[in-house]
N, C-alpha and C positions, 0 to 999 in steps of 0.2 A: 499602537504602531507595530509593536512586535508581532501581534496576532496577524496583522495584514501581511507582513513579510513572511510569516510562517505559512499562511494559507497560500500565498503566491508561490512559495517554494514547493509545497506539496502538490499544488495544481500543475505547476510546470513539470515536476517529476512524473506525474501521472500521464500528462500529455506526451512527454518524451518516451515513456515506457510503452504506451499504447501505439505510438507512431513507429518507433524504432525496433521494439522487441515484441510486438504483438501482445503486450500485457504480461510478459514472462514474470517480472518481479512482483507484480500485483497478484498474479496467480500463486506464486510461491508464498507470499505473505498470507493469503487466505488459507492455504494448505497448512501452514504452521499454526495459524490461529485456531483452525479446526482441531488440529492435533492437540494443542494445549488445552482447549476446552474439553475435549474428550478425555484427556488425562486427568483433568480436575474433576470431571464428572458432571459438568453442567448440561 
């Protein structure tokens, strides 16, 4: 049940971000992930 609630929260956040902010936070998260992966050297 915890996983279902977690998935619903993440999905709701992604829908809200895409609808209200044109994906700003998702884009920021991917940029940070790429930066960390490049820093590690993957």
